[in-house]
C-alpha positions in Angstrom: 136.0 -54.0 83.8 137.2 -55.0 80.3 135.3 -58.3 80.0 132.1 -56.5 81.2 132.5 -54.3 78.1 133.3 -57.3 75.9 130.1 -58.9 77.1 127.9 -55.9 76.6 129.4 -55.2 73.0 128.6 -58.8 72.3 124.9 -58.6 73.6 124.4 -55.4 71.9 125.4 -57.0 68.7 123.9 -60.4 68.8 120.9 -60.2 70.9 119.3 -56.5 70.5 115.7 -56.0 69.7 114.0 -55.6 66.9 113.6 -51.9 66.1 109.6 -52.5 65.4 109.4 -52.8 69.1 110.3 -49.3 70.1 110.2 -47.7 72.3 109.8 -50.9 74.3 113.4 -51.9 73.6 114.8 -53.9 76.2 118.4 -55.1 74.8 120.7 -52.9 72.9 122.6 -49.7 72.3 120.0 -47.1 73.6 121.1 -43.5 73.3 119.1 -41.0 71.8 120.9 -40.6 68.7 121.1 -44.3 67.9 117.3 -44.6 68.1 116.6 -42.2 65.4 115.6 -44.8 63.0 115.9 -48.5 62.2 119.0 -48.3 60.1 120.7 -46.2 62.9 119.7 -48.6 65.2 121.3 -51.4 63.7 124.5 -49.6 62.8 125.0 -48.7 66.5 124.3 -52.3 67.9 126.5 -53.9 65.1 129.2 -51.4 65.7 129.6 -51.0 69.3 131.2 -54.7 69.7 134.4 -53.1 67.6 135.4 -50.7 70.6 134.2 -53.0 73.0 136.6 -55.6 72.1 139.5 -53.0 71.6 139.0 -51.9 75.6 139.0 -55.5 76.4 142.3 -56.1 74.6 143.5 -52.7 76.2 142.6 -54.0 79.5 144.3 -57.2 79.3 147.7 -55.4 78.3 147.3 -53.0 80.7 147.0 -55.7 83.6 149.4 -58.0 82.0 152.2 -54.9 82.1 151.3 -53.9 85.6 151.6 -57.5 86.6 155.0 -58.1 84.7 156.6 -55.1 85.7 155.2 -55.1 89.1 154.0 -51.4 89.0 152.4 -49.8 91.4 149.7 -47.2 90.3 147.5 -44.8 92.3 144.2 -45.3 93.2 143.4 -42.3 90.9 145.3 -44.0 88.0 143.1 -47.1 88.2 140.0 -44.9 88.5 140.8 -43.0 85.3 141.5 -46.4 83.4 138.5 -47.7 84.3 136.5 -44.8 83.2 138.1 -44.8 80.2 137.3 -48.4 79.5 133.6 -47.6 80.1 133.3 -44.6 78.2 135.4 -44.9 75.2 133.1 -47.8 73.3 130.1 -45.2 73.9 132.0 -42.2 72.6 133.5 -44.2 69.7 130.0 -45.5 68.6 128.4 -41.9 68.9 131.0 -40.5 66.8 130.5 -43.5 64.3 126.7 -43.2 64.0 126.9 -39.4 63.7 129.4 -40.0 60.5 127.2 -42.9 59.4 124.0 -40.5 59.4 125.8 -37.9 57.3 127.1 -40.0 54.6 123.4 -41.2 54.3 122.2 -37.6 54.2 124.9 -37.0 51.2 
């Protein structure tokens, strides 16, 4: 799952569409707050790679620790880690672009 988030972040950073094509954007970070204007759109698409790389590294370390120590984790534990891996880059990016917009308004 970490590799999926890494690839998603890479696609958003490198292959996102031009903002001029809004609202017919096909590739990129497309939550409402990120699409307020072109500057926010670019910042969100450039930033999303950082938390995606972090969750990718986290998922590798998590997997290695489980395998190395031969730990058994319940299905709920795996589900919670999976949700964390999927949701944390979005939450981090949303927090970042809100702060980004606040600094631009000042």
